[in-house]
C-alpha positions in Angstrom: 18.2 -21.6 11.2 15.9 -18.5 10.9 17.6 -15.4 9.7 20.7 -17.2 8.4 19.5 -17.3 4.8 18.8 -21.0 5.2 15.4 -22.5 4.5 13.2 -23.2 7.5 9.8 -25.0 7.4 9.6 -24.5 3.7 10.6 -20.9 3.8 12.8 -20.0 0.8 16.4 -19.2 1.6 16.2 -15.6 0.5 13.5 -14.7 3.1 14.7 -13.2 6.3 12.4 -14.5 9.0 14.3 -12.8 11.8 13.6 -9.2 10.7 10.0 -7.8 10.7 8.8 -6.6 7.4 5.9 -3.9 7.0 4.0 -6.1 4.7 3.9 -9.1 7.0 3.3 -7.0 10.2 0.4 -5.4 8.4 -0.8 -8.9 7.5 -0.8 -9.8 11.1 -2.9 -6.7 12.1 -5.4 -7.6 9.5 -5.7 -11.1 10.8 -3.6 -12.9 8.3 -1.3 -15.9 8.8 1.5 -15.0 6.4 3.9 -13.7 9.0 6.7 -14.8 11.3 7.6 -14.5 14.9 9.6 -11.3 14.4 6.6 -9.8 12.5 4.2 -10.7 15.3 6.5 -9.4 18.0 6.8 -6.0 16.3 3.0 -5.9 15.7 2.4 -6.6 19.4 4.8 -4.0 20.5 3.0 -1.4 18.4 -0.4 -2.4 19.8 0.9 -1.8 23.2 2.0 1.8 22.4 -0.6 2.6 19.8 -3.8 0.5 20.0 -5.3 2.7 17.3 -3.1 0.8 14.7 -5.9 -1.7 14.1 -8.3 1.0 13.2 -5.6 2.5 11.0 -4.7 -0.5 9.0 -8.3 -1.6 8.6 -9.5 2.0 7.7 -6.6 2.1 5.2 -7.7 -1.3 3.6 -11.2 -0.2 3.3 -10.1 3.1 1.7 -8.2 1.1 -0.9 -11.3 -1.0 -1.8 -13.5 2.1 -2.1 -10.9 4.0 -4.1 -10.4 1.1 -6.6 -14.3 0.8 -6.9 -14.5 4.5 -7.6 -11.9 4.3 -10.4 -13.3 1.2 -11.8 -16.7 3.0 -12.1 -14.9 5.9 -13.7 -13.7 3.7 -16.5 -10.2 2.9 -15.3 -9.2 -0.6 -16.5 -5.5 -0.6 -15.6 -4.1 -0.6 -12.1 -0.5 -0.6 -10.7 -0.6 -1.4 -6.9 2.8 -0.2 -5.8 4.0 -1.5 -2.4 1.0 -3.8 -2.5 1.8 -5.9 0.5 0.4 -9.4 1.1 -2.9 -10.4 -0.7 -5.9 -9.7 1.4 -9.4 -10.2 -0.1 -11.0 -8.2 -1.6 -7.8 -7.6 -3.6 -7.4 -4.8 -6.2 -7.9 -7.2 -9.0 -11.1 -8.6 -7.5 -12.6 -5.2 -7.1 -11.3 -3.9 -10.5 -12.8 -6.9 -12.3 -16.2 -6.9 -10.8 -18.3 -6.5 -13.9 -15.2 -5.7 -15.9 -13.2 -8.8 -16.6 -10.9 -7.0 -19.0 -9.2 -5.0 -16.1 -5.4 -5.4 -15.9 -3.6 -5.2 -12.5 0.1 -5.2 -11.6 1.1 -5.7 -8.0 4.6 -4.4 -6.9 6.4 -5.3 -3.8 10.0 -6.0 -2.7 9.2 -8.7 -0.1 9.7 -12.3 -1.4 6.9 -13.6 0.8 4.5 -11.1 -0.9 5.8 -12.1 -4.3 5.4 -15.8 -3.7 2.0 -15.5 -2.3 0.7 -13.1 -4.9 2.3 -15.2 -7.7 0.5 -18.3 -6.5 -2.8 -16.3 -6.3 -2.4 -15.0 -9.8 -1.4 -18.3 -11.4 -3.1 -18.7 -14.7 -4.5 -15.1 -14.6 -3.1 -13.5 -17.7 -4.5 -10.1 -16.9 -2.7 -9.9 -13.5 1.0 -10.0 -12.7 3.3 -9.5 -9.8 6.6 -7.5 -10.0 9.2 -8.0 -7.3 11.0 -4.7 -7.2 11.7 -1.8 -4.9 9.3 1.0 -5.6 12.3 3.4 -5.6 13.6 1.6 -8.8 11.1 3.4 -10.9 12.5 2.6 -14.3 12.7 -1.1 -13.4 9.1 -1.1 -12.1 7.7 0.7 -15.1 9.6 -1.6 -17.5 8.2 -4.8 -15.9 4.7 -3.3 -15.5 4.8 -2.4 -19.2 4.7 -6.0 -20.1 1.0 -5.9 -19.2 0.1 -2.3 -18.9 -0.5 -0.1 -22.0 0.8 3.2 -20.9 -0.9 5.0 -23.8 -4.2 4.3 -21.9 -5.4 5.7 -18.5 -3.9 3.9 -15.7 -4.4 4.1 -11.9 -1.2 4.5 -9.8 -1.9 3.2 -6.2 0.5 4.1 -3.4 -1.6 2.9 -0.5 0.2 2.7 2.9 3.7 2.4 1.4 5.2 6.0 1.1 5.5 6.3 4.9 8.2 3.6 4.6 10.4 6.0 2.4 12.8 8.3 4.1 12.9 12.0 3.3 16.3 11.7 1.6 14.7 9.4 -0.9 12.2 12.1 -1.8 8.9 10.3 -1.8 7.1 13.1 -3.7 9.8 12.9 -6.4 9.4 9.2 -6.7 5.7 9.7 -7.3 6.5 12.4 -9.8 8.6 9.9 -11.8 5.8 7.5 -12.0 3.4 10.3 -13.1 5.5 11.0 -16.2 4.8 7.5 -17.5 1.0 7.6 -17.4 -1.5 8.9 -20.0 -3.9 11.7 -19.5 -7.1 10.5 -17.9 -5.1 8.5 -15.3 -5.5 8.7 -11.6 -3.2 8.8 -8.5 -4.2 7.3 -5.2 -2.2 7.9 -2.0 -2.7 6.9 1.6 -0.1 7.8 4.2 0.2 7.4 8.0 -0.1 10.7 10.0 1.3 11.8 13.3 -1.2 14.7 13.7 -3.8 13.0 16.0 -1.0 12.0 18.5 2.6 12.8 17.8 3.6 10.8 20.9 1.9 7.5 20.1 3.1 7.7 16.4 6.6 8.3 17.5 6.6 5.3 19.7 5.2 3.4 16.7 8.0 4.6 14.6 10.6 3.6 17.3 9.2 0.1 17.4 9.5 -0.2 13.7 13.2 1.1 13.8 14.1 -1.3 16.5 12.7 -4.1 14.4 14.7 -3.1 11.4 11.9 -1.3 9.5 11.1 2.3 8.6 7.9 4.3 9.5 7.8 8.0 8.9 4.4 9.4 9.6 3.9 12.9 8.1 1.5 15.8 8.4 -1.2 16.6 5.9 0.7 19.3 4.1 3.6 16.9 3.4 1.4 14.2 2.2 -0.5 16.6 -0.1 2.8 17.5 -1.7 3.1 13.9 -2.8 0.2 14.5 -5.2 2.5 16.8 -7.1 -0.1 19.5 -7.7 -2.7 17.1 -9.3 -6.3 18.0 -8.6 -8.0 15.9 -6.0 -11.5 14.6 -6.4 -14.0 15.3 -3.7 -13.6 15.2 -0.6 -9.9 15.9 -1.2 -7.2 14.6 1.3 -9.0 13.4 4.4 -8.5 10.7 7.1 -9.0 7.5 5.2 -12.4 6.5 6.9 -13.9 9.9 5.7 -13.1 9.2 2.0 -16.5 8.5 0.4 -17.7 6.0 3.2 -20.0 3.5 1.6 -23.1 4.5 3.7 -22.2 8.1 4.1 -21.3 7.3 7.7 -17.6 6.8 8.5 -18.3 4.8 11.5 -17.6 5.3 15.2 -13.9 4.7 15.0 -13.2 6.9 12.1 -11.0 9.3 14.0 -8.8 6.4 15.2 -7.7 5.6 11.6 -4.6 7.8 11.6 -3.8 7.9 7.9 -4.7 10.4 5.2 -6.0 9.3 1.8 -7.0 10.9 -1.4 -7.5 10.3 -5.1 -6.3 12.8 -7.8 -6.8 13.1 -11.5 -3.7 13.0 -13.6 
């Protein structure tokens, strides 16, 4: 039966289908199919209390694509996508390799569903790999990533939509700092993070749904998110709501203010 650790409908035994997981909830909001009833229930609950969530997750995804394209064009050929979530095209490796087939990409996530889908997607792709680890296990992640990544060369660290699942006591800024010690000069750091500034009430309701579903969501203010860059200098336009970060046509779109997440890119 679901949630008992037993396989159901081909689901591996170590996957809990009765507990919502952020990656699978996010997948549902993006229109994906790699989610279970518990994920869909949590996603629908959030939509009731915070309809802006759809603009937020889509704005966040578009930010990721634009940031990777910027880094690719800046000459970065190595990417570690930490807390990557389920594959959703265009993926980091697709953007990174457009015109640069030598780009190397490591996806990191602790959800077995993410791992299985990403592993299948990457089958036979020697320049891309998937690491199943908790992002807080920095040494383990770096050791596994180091099987593909050359840490003597510039590398992009991507923390897109994952640090708001880390509680304050685990020190998200400190976790980022530990990763930063591993990368070479010329590297970049990308962070996006949910914020409660536009509507503390709606975002609090969102967090409460997450908690009742067994997940964690801790939206933070701009200053708290900025500290996660650990003093690194952000490229223009700095830390802004994700839809305002270098929009492709110069126009962030009519729903830009409904994407309640800050995003930025910093040089390391």
